[in-house]
Phi, psi and omega in degrees: 000291176246156177241152180296156180298127175284168181062021180291134181239336180271156183231139175235131178236146177208156176249140178226163177287164178299321179297318179297316180300316180296320177298313180297318179296319179295315179298319179299315180295315180296327180276354176087019178279146180286325182223160175297322178301314179301316180298311182297313180299315181296313183294313181293320180298314179299316180295317180297316179298320179296315180296313181296317180298316179299316180294313183293328180288335181295304176223105193294328184219167178299321179296318177300318179298317180299314180297314182301308183288328175297317179295324178290317185280328182225072184295146178290155178289146181295138177272180183300318181298319180292318179297317179295320178296321179294320178296316177300316180299314180299316180299315181296318183289333180280339182290000000 
């Protein structure tokens, strides 16, 4: 189904229980992967990309983070439009 990344130069090693290995092998076969390595690489890569994308989408850049936290820690004073909107809201809610 999928093949491991060619030109791979880095190595990751891990130990698992026999039960885990058998489960992973069965899942790899059921999903149509040629090797357990292909299955593990594909599965872990997809999960890693999802986690990173979720994190990166929250606050895209360091500058965005600075602006966001500055606004939380030191919010600007309300301007006239905001005060008038708050007064209108209070009047409507009291009716």
